[in-house]
mmCIF file of the N, C-alpha and C atoms, coordinates in Angstrom:
data_MODEL
# 
_entry.id   MODEL 
# 
loop_
_atom_site.group_PDB 
_atom_site.id 
_atom_site.type_symbol 
_atom_site.label_atom_id 
_atom_site.label_alt_id 
_atom_site.label_comp_id 
_atom_site.label_asym_id 
_atom_site.label_entity_id 
_atom_site.label_seq_id 
_atom_site.pdbx_PDB_ins_code 
_atom_site.Cartn_x 
_atom_site.Cartn_y 
_atom_site.Cartn_z 
_atom_site.occupancy 
_atom_site.B_iso_or_equiv 
_atom_site.pdbx_formal_charge 
_atom_site.auth_seq_id 
_atom_site.auth_comp_id 
_atom_site.auth_asym_id 
_atom_site.auth_atom_id 
_atom_site.pdbx_PDB_model_num 
ATOM 1   N N  . MET A 1 1  ? 0.455   -1.004 0.245  1.00 0.00 ? 1  MET A N  1 
ATOM 2   C CA . MET A 1 1  ? -0.035  -0.169 0.411  1.00 0.00 ? 1  MET A CA 1 
ATOM 3   C C  . MET A 1 1  ? 0.755   0.875  0.569  1.00 0.00 ? 1  MET A C  1 
ATOM 4   N N  . ASN A 1 2  ? 0.419   2.376  -0.752 1.00 0.00 ? 2  ASN A N  1 
ATOM 5   C CA . ASN A 1 2  ? 1.334   2.722  -0.676 1.00 0.00 ? 2  ASN A CA 1 
ATOM 6   C C  . ASN A 1 2  ? 0.894   4.535  -0.284 1.00 0.00 ? 2  ASN A C  1 
ATOM 7   N N  . ASP A 1 3  ? 0.862   5.492  -0.022 1.00 0.00 ? 3  ASP A N  1 
ATOM 8   C CA . ASP A 1 3  ? 1.192   6.487  1.068  1.00 0.00 ? 3  ASP A CA 1 
ATOM 9   C C  . ASP A 1 3  ? -0.888  7.084  0.037  1.00 0.00 ? 3  ASP A C  1 
ATOM 10  N N  . LYS A 1 4  ? -0.560  7.396  -1.424 1.00 0.00 ? 4  LYS A N  1 
ATOM 11  C CA . LYS A 1 4  ? -1.844  8.087  -1.550 1.00 0.00 ? 4  LYS A CA 1 
ATOM 12  C C  . LYS A 1 4  ? -3.129  7.024  -1.364 1.00 0.00 ? 4  LYS A C  1 
ATOM 13  N N  . GLU A 1 5  ? -3.266  5.762  -1.714 1.00 0.00 ? 5  GLU A N  1 
ATOM 14  C CA . GLU A 1 5  ? -4.401  4.695  -1.551 1.00 0.00 ? 5  GLU A CA 1 
ATOM 15  C C  . GLU A 1 5  ? -3.975  3.624  0.239  1.00 0.00 ? 5  GLU A C  1 
ATOM 16  N N  . PHE A 1 6  ? -3.101  4.201  0.973  1.00 0.00 ? 6  PHE A N  1 
ATOM 17  C CA . PHE A 1 6  ? -3.207  4.171  2.712  1.00 0.00 ? 6  PHE A CA 1 
ATOM 18  C C  . PHE A 1 6  ? -4.058  5.875  2.718  1.00 0.00 ? 6  PHE A C  1 
ATOM 19  N N  . LYS A 1 7  ? -4.103  7.254  2.833  1.00 0.00 ? 7  LYS A N  1 
ATOM 20  C CA . LYS A 1 7  ? -4.908  8.327  2.238  1.00 0.00 ? 7  LYS A CA 1 
ATOM 21  C C  . LYS A 1 7  ? -6.353  8.166  1.851  1.00 0.00 ? 7  LYS A C  1 
ATOM 22  N N  . GLN A 1 8  ? -6.346  7.687  1.109  1.00 0.00 ? 8  GLN A N  1 
ATOM 23  C CA . GLN A 1 8  ? -7.712  6.710  0.342  1.00 0.00 ? 8  GLN A CA 1 
ATOM 24  C C  . GLN A 1 8  ? -8.366  6.305  1.637  1.00 0.00 ? 8  GLN A C  1 
ATOM 25  N N  . MET A 1 9  ? -7.632  5.724  1.875  1.00 0.00 ? 9  MET A N  1 
ATOM 26  C CA . MET A 1 9  ? -8.216  4.300  2.798  1.00 0.00 ? 9  MET A CA 1 
ATOM 27  C C  . MET A 1 9  ? -8.978  5.075  4.219  1.00 0.00 ? 9  MET A C  1 
ATOM 28  N N  . LEU A 1 10 ? -7.924  5.630  4.422  1.00 0.00 ? 10 LEU A N  1 
ATOM 29  C CA . LEU A 1 10 ? -8.267  6.440  5.999  1.00 0.00 ? 10 LEU A CA 1 
ATOM 30  C C  . LEU A 1 10 ? -9.049  7.356  5.922  1.00 0.00 ? 10 LEU A C  1 
ATOM 31  N N  . ASP A 1 11 ? -9.396  8.344  4.968  1.00 0.00 ? 11 ASP A N  1 
ATOM 32  C CA . ASP A 1 11 ? -10.165 9.300  4.408  1.00 0.00 ? 11 ASP A CA 1 
ATOM 33  C C  . ASP A 1 11 ? -11.541 8.545  4.527  1.00 0.00 ? 11 ASP A C  1 
ATOM 34  N N  . LYS A 1 12 ? -11.583 7.061  4.212  1.00 0.00 ? 12 LYS A N  1 
ATOM 35  C CA . LYS A 1 12 ? -13.590 6.478  4.481  1.00 0.00 ? 12 LYS A CA 1 
ATOM 36  C C  . LYS A 1 12 ? -13.726 6.093  5.442  1.00 0.00 ? 12 LYS A C  1 
ATOM 37  N N  . LEU A 1 13 ? -12.631 5.516  6.394  1.00 0.00 ? 13 LEU A N  1 
ATOM 38  C CA . LEU A 1 13 ? -12.792 5.201  7.344  1.00 0.00 ? 13 LEU A CA 1 
ATOM 39  C C  . LEU A 1 13 ? -13.253 6.427  7.732  1.00 0.00 ? 13 LEU A C  1 
ATOM 40  N N  . VAL A 1 14 ? -12.962 7.747  8.324  1.00 0.00 ? 14 VAL A N  1 
ATOM 41  C CA . VAL A 1 14 ? -13.057 8.716  8.220  1.00 0.00 ? 14 VAL A CA 1 
ATOM 42  C C  . VAL A 1 14 ? -14.645 9.621  8.543  1.00 0.00 ? 14 VAL A C  1 
ATOM 43  N N  . ASP A 1 15 ? -14.583 9.424  7.227  1.00 0.00 ? 15 ASP A N  1 
ATOM 44  C CA . ASP A 1 15 ? -16.637 9.003  7.118  1.00 0.00 ? 15 ASP A CA 1 
ATOM 45  C C  . ASP A 1 15 ? -17.630 7.812  6.960  1.00 0.00 ? 15 ASP A C  1 
ATOM 46  N N  . GLN A 1 16 ? -16.765 7.259  7.122  1.00 0.00 ? 16 GLN A N  1 
ATOM 47  C CA . GLN A 1 16 ? -17.974 6.222  7.825  1.00 0.00 ? 16 GLN A CA 1 
ATOM 48  C C  . GLN A 1 16 ? -17.454 6.393  9.087  1.00 0.00 ? 16 GLN A C  1 
ATOM 49  N N  . GLU A 1 17 ? -16.605 6.720  9.985  1.00 0.00 ? 17 GLU A N  1 
ATOM 50  C CA . GLU A 1 17 ? -17.297 7.033  11.354 1.00 0.00 ? 17 GLU A CA 1 
ATOM 51  C C  . GLU A 1 17 ? -17.977 8.542  11.488 1.00 0.00 ? 17 GLU A C  1 
ATOM 52  N N  . GLU A 1 18 ? -17.539 9.210  10.865 1.00 0.00 ? 18 GLU A N  1 
ATOM 53  C CA . GLU A 1 18 ? -18.965 10.794 10.834 1.00 0.00 ? 18 GLU A CA 1 
ATOM 54  C C  . GLU A 1 18 ? -20.175 10.419 10.508 1.00 0.00 ? 18 GLU A C  1 
ATOM 55  N N  . LYS A 1 19 ? -20.247 9.675  9.715  1.00 0.00 ? 19 LYS A N  1 
ATOM 56  C CA . LYS A 1 19 ? -21.952 9.050  8.887  1.00 0.00 ? 19 LYS A CA 1 
ATOM 57  C C  . LYS A 1 19 ? -22.413 8.209  10.472 1.00 0.00 ? 19 LYS A C  1 
ATOM 58  N N  . HIS A 1 20 ? -21.432 7.463  11.443 1.00 0.00 ? 20 HIS A N  1 
ATOM 59  C CA . HIS A 1 20 ? -21.695 6.575  12.593 1.00 0.00 ? 20 HIS A CA 1 
ATOM 60  C C  . HIS A 1 20 ? -21.731 7.563  13.271 1.00 0.00 ? 20 HIS A C  1 
ATOM 61  N N  . LEU A 1 21 ? -21.616 8.322  14.094 1.00 0.00 ? 21 LEU A N  1 
ATOM 62  C CA . LEU A 1 21 ? -21.809 9.102  15.523 1.00 0.00 ? 21 LEU A CA 1 
ATOM 63  C C  . LEU A 1 21 ? -22.383 10.645 14.708 1.00 0.00 ? 21 LEU A C  1 
ATOM 64  N N  . GLN A 1 22 ? -22.891 10.516 13.541 1.00 0.00 ? 22 GLN A N  1 
ATOM 65  C CA . GLN A 1 22 ? -24.037 11.775 13.605 1.00 0.00 ? 22 GLN A CA 1 
ATOM 66  C C  . GLN A 1 22 ? -23.545 12.703 12.345 1.00 0.00 ? 22 GLN A C  1 
ATOM 67  N N  . VAL A 1 23 ? -22.219 13.455 12.775 1.00 0.00 ? 23 VAL A N  1 
ATOM 68  C CA . VAL A 1 23 ? -21.132 14.513 12.944 1.00 0.00 ? 23 VAL A CA 1 
ATOM 69  C C  . VAL A 1 23 ? -22.113 15.499 12.319 1.00 0.00 ? 23 VAL A C  1 
ATOM 70  N N  . ASN A 1 24 ? -22.297 16.506 13.524 1.00 0.00 ? 24 ASN A N  1 
ATOM 71  C CA . ASN A 1 24 ? -22.403 17.933 12.517 1.00 0.00 ? 24 ASN A CA 1 
ATOM 72  C C  . ASN A 1 24 ? -24.691 18.275 12.439 1.00 0.00 ? 24 ASN A C  1 
ATOM 73  N N  . SER A 1 25 ? -25.147 16.375 12.981 1.00 0.00 ? 25 SER A N  1 
ATOM 74  C CA . SER A 1 25 ? -26.347 16.942 13.302 1.00 0.00 ? 25 SER A CA 1 
ATOM 75  C C  . SER A 1 25 ? -26.825 17.571 14.941 1.00 0.00 ? 25 SER A C  1 
ATOM 76  N N  . GLU A 1 26 ? -28.017 17.411 14.707 1.00 0.00 ? 26 GLU A N  1 
ATOM 77  C CA . GLU A 1 26 ? -28.229 18.543 16.334 1.00 0.00 ? 26 GLU A CA 1 
ATOM 78  C C  . GLU A 1 26 ? -28.464 17.814 16.789 1.00 0.00 ? 26 GLU A C  1 
ATOM 79  N N  . GLU A 1 27 ? -28.046 16.487 16.471 1.00 0.00 ? 27 GLU A N  1 
ATOM 80  C CA . GLU A 1 27 ? -28.484 15.215 18.061 1.00 0.00 ? 27 GLU A CA 1 
ATOM 81  C C  . GLU A 1 27 ? -26.774 15.918 18.405 1.00 0.00 ? 27 GLU A C  1 
ATOM 82  N N  . PHE A 1 28 ? -26.219 15.962 17.622 1.00 0.00 ? 28 PHE A N  1 
ATOM 83  C CA . PHE A 1 28 ? -24.562 15.417 17.799 1.00 0.00 ? 28 PHE A CA 1 
ATOM 84  C C  . PHE A 1 28 ? -24.141 16.769 18.974 1.00 0.00 ? 28 PHE A C  1 
ATOM 85  N N  . ASN A 1 29 ? -25.275 17.789 17.599 1.00 0.00 ? 29 ASN A N  1 
ATOM 86  C CA . ASN A 1 29 ? -24.549 19.326 17.979 1.00 0.00 ? 29 ASN A CA 1 
ATOM 87  C C  . ASN A 1 29 ? -24.575 19.763 20.179 1.00 0.00 ? 29 ASN A C  1 
ATOM 88  N N  . GLN A 1 30 ? -25.836 19.647 20.608 1.00 0.00 ? 30 GLN A N  1 
ATOM 89  C CA . GLN A 1 30 ? -26.198 19.599 21.443 1.00 0.00 ? 30 GLN A CA 1 
ATOM 90  C C  . GLN A 1 30 ? -25.967 18.911 22.213 1.00 0.00 ? 30 GLN A C  1 
ATOM 91  N N  . ARG A 1 31 ? -25.267 17.923 22.149 1.00 0.00 ? 31 ARG A N  1 
ATOM 92  C CA . ARG A 1 31 ? -24.119 16.599 23.205 1.00 0.00 ? 31 ARG A CA 1 
ATOM 93  C C  . ARG A 1 31 ? -23.186 17.166 23.617 1.00 0.00 ? 31 ARG A C  1 
ATOM 94  N N  . HIS A 1 32 ? -22.547 17.898 22.206 1.00 0.00 ? 32 HIS A N  1 
ATOM 95  C CA . HIS A 1 32 ? -21.472 18.714 21.951 1.00 0.00 ? 32 HIS A CA 1 
ATOM 96  C C  . HIS A 1 32 ? -21.045 19.602 23.221 1.00 0.00 ? 32 HIS A C  1 
ATOM 97  N N  . ARG A 1 33 ? -22.014 20.773 23.041 1.00 0.00 ? 33 ARG A N  1 
ATOM 98  C CA . ARG A 1 33 ? -22.734 22.005 23.807 1.00 0.00 ? 33 ARG A CA 1 
ATOM 99  C C  . ARG A 1 33 ? -22.793 21.463 25.527 1.00 0.00 ? 33 ARG A C  1 
ATOM 100 N N  . GLU A 1 34 ? -22.755 20.305 25.698 1.00 0.00 ? 34 GLU A N  1 
ATOM 101 C CA . GLU A 1 34 ? -23.472 19.624 27.257 1.00 0.00 ? 34 GLU A CA 1 
ATOM 102 C C  . GLU A 1 34 ? -22.227 19.313 27.999 1.00 0.00 ? 34 GLU A C  1 
ATOM 103 N N  . LEU A 1 35 ? -21.201 18.161 27.139 1.00 0.00 ? 35 LEU A N  1 
ATOM 104 C CA . LEU A 1 35 ? -20.042 18.285 27.649 1.00 0.00 ? 35 LEU A CA 1 
ATOM 105 C C  . LEU A 1 35 ? -19.210 19.852 27.539 1.00 0.00 ? 35 LEU A C  1 
ATOM 106 N N  . MET A 1 36 ? -19.055 20.376 26.627 1.00 0.00 ? 36 MET A N  1 
ATOM 107 C CA . MET A 1 36 ? -18.176 21.312 26.946 1.00 0.00 ? 36 MET A CA 1 
ATOM 108 C C  . MET A 1 36 ? -18.489 22.748 28.048 1.00 0.00 ? 36 MET A C  1 
ATOM 109 N N  . GLU A 1 37 ? -19.971 22.080 28.820 1.00 0.00 ? 37 GLU A N  1 
ATOM 110 C CA . GLU A 1 37 ? -20.614 23.024 29.747 1.00 0.00 ? 37 GLU A CA 1 
ATOM 111 C C  . GLU A 1 37 ? -20.574 22.286 30.824 1.00 0.00 ? 37 GLU A C  1 
ATOM 112 N N  . LEU A 1 38 ? -20.094 20.930 30.980 1.00 0.00 ? 38 LEU A N  1 
ATOM 113 C CA . LEU A 1 38 ? -19.961 20.084 31.762 1.00 0.00 ? 38 LEU A CA 1 
ATOM 114 C C  . LEU A 1 38 ? -18.416 20.339 32.159 1.00 0.00 ? 38 LEU A C  1 
ATOM 115 N N  . ILE A 1 39 ? -17.516 20.245 31.175 1.00 0.00 ? 39 ILE A N  1 
ATOM 116 C CA . ILE A 1 39 ? -16.087 20.404 31.093 1.00 0.00 ? 39 ILE A CA 1 
ATOM 117 C C  . ILE A 1 39 ? -15.643 21.745 31.707 1.00 0.00 ? 39 ILE A C  1 
ATOM 118 N N  . ARG A 1 40 ? -16.618 22.790 31.339 1.00 0.00 ? 40 ARG A N  1 
ATOM 119 C CA . ARG A 1 40 ? -16.213 24.402 32.463 1.00 0.00 ? 40 ARG A CA 1 
ATOM 120 C C  . ARG A 1 40 ? -16.827 24.459 33.484 1.00 0.00 ? 40 ARG A C  1 
ATOM 121 N N  . LYS A 1 41 ? -17.380 23.799 34.048 1.00 0.00 ? 41 LYS A N  1 
ATOM 122 C CA . LYS A 1 41 ? -17.863 23.583 34.977 1.00 0.00 ? 41 LYS A CA 1 
ATOM 123 C C  . LYS A 1 41 ? -16.516 23.221 36.243 1.00 0.00 ? 41 LYS A C  1 
ATOM 124 N N  . ALA A 1 42 ? -16.185 21.900 35.294 1.00 0.00 ? 42 ALA A N  1 
ATOM 125 C CA . ALA A 1 42 ? -15.640 20.777 35.540 1.00 0.00 ? 42 ALA A CA 1 
ATOM 126 C C  . ALA A 1 42 ? -14.326 22.289 36.487 1.00 0.00 ? 42 ALA A C  1 
ATOM 127 N N  . GLU A 1 43 ? -13.886 22.852 34.513 1.00 0.00 ? 43 GLU A N  1 
ATOM 128 C CA . GLU A 1 43 ? -12.353 23.508 35.000 1.00 0.00 ? 43 GLU A CA 1 
ATOM 129 C C  . GLU A 1 43 ? -12.883 24.528 36.495 1.00 0.00 ? 43 GLU A C  1 
ATOM 130 N N  . ARG A 1 44 ? -14.068 25.161 36.413 1.00 0.00 ? 44 ARG A N  1 
ATOM 131 C CA . ARG A 1 44 ? -14.462 25.856 37.068 1.00 0.00 ? 44 ARG A CA 1 
ATOM 132 C C  . ARG A 1 44 ? -14.380 25.510 38.899 1.00 0.00 ? 44 ARG A C  1 
ATOM 133 N N  . GLY A 1 45 ? -14.788 24.653 39.067 1.00 0.00 ? 45 GLY A N  1 
ATOM 134 C CA . GLY A 1 45 ? -14.604 23.776 40.058 1.00 0.00 ? 45 GLY A CA 1 
ATOM 135 C C  . GLY A 1 45 ? -15.937 24.045 41.362 1.00 0.00 ? 45 GLY A C  1 
ATOM 136 N N  . GLU A 1 46 ? -16.468 23.968 39.702 1.00 0.00 ? 46 GLU A N  1 
ATOM 137 C CA . GLU A 1 46 ? -18.037 23.635 39.721 1.00 0.00 ? 46 GLU A CA 1 
ATOM 138 C C  . GLU A 1 46 ? -19.208 22.417 40.111 1.00 0.00 ? 46 GLU A C  1 
ATOM 139 N N  . ASP A 1 47 ? -20.023 22.338 41.308 1.00 0.00 ? 47 ASP A N  1 
ATOM 140 C CA . ASP A 1 47 ? -20.518 20.776 41.309 1.00 0.00 ? 47 ASP A CA 1 
ATOM 141 C C  . ASP A 1 47 ? -22.383 21.525 41.165 1.00 0.00 ? 47 ASP A C  1 
ATOM 142 N N  . ASN A 1 48 ? -23.557 21.072 39.942 1.00 0.00 ? 48 ASN A N  1 
ATOM 143 C CA . ASN A 1 48 ? -24.291 21.306 39.678 1.00 0.00 ? 48 ASN A CA 1 
ATOM 144 C C  . ASN A 1 48 ? -24.486 22.402 40.093 1.00 0.00 ? 48 ASN A C  1 
ATOM 145 N N  . GLY A 1 49 ? -24.216 23.332 39.753 1.00 0.00 ? 49 GLY A N  1 
ATOM 146 C CA . GLY A 1 49 ? -24.055 25.072 39.981 1.00 0.00 ? 49 GLY A CA 1 
ATOM 147 C C  . GLY A 1 49 ? -23.531 24.870 41.555 1.00 0.00 ? 49 GLY A C  1 
ATOM 148 N N  . ARG A 1 50 ? -23.359 24.658 42.232 1.00 0.00 ? 50 ARG A N  1 
ATOM 149 C CA . ARG A 1 50 ? -22.538 25.754 43.415 1.00 0.00 ? 50 ARG A CA 1 
ATOM 150 C C  . ARG A 1 50 ? -20.755 25.378 43.696 1.00 0.00 ? 50 ARG A C  1 
ATOM 151 N N  . LYS A 1 51 ? -20.498 26.682 44.393 1.00 0.00 ? 51 LYS A N  1 
ATOM 152 C CA . LYS A 1 51 ? -18.606 25.986 44.588 1.00 0.00 ? 51 LYS A CA 1 
ATOM 153 C C  . LYS A 1 51 ? -18.631 25.299 45.445 1.00 0.00 ? 51 LYS A C  1 
ATOM 154 N N  . ALA A 1 52 ? -17.207 24.379 44.738 1.00 0.00 ? 52 ALA A N  1 
ATOM 155 C CA . ALA A 1 52 ? -17.471 22.803 44.924 1.00 0.00 ? 52 ALA A CA 1 
ATOM 156 C C  . ALA A 1 52 ? -16.101 23.944 46.286 1.00 0.00 ? 52 ALA A C  1 
# 
């Protein structure tokens, strides 16, 4: 397998995984926002809206 074939294989795998995960769907984006908010709260030391 040469570099070009390897890249094509990876591109295909990434495309399949994005479809499987429904990347850019409303559900995916909503869950992403929820997770990012949880991370921000953890970084600030908050627990369920209360300071730790």
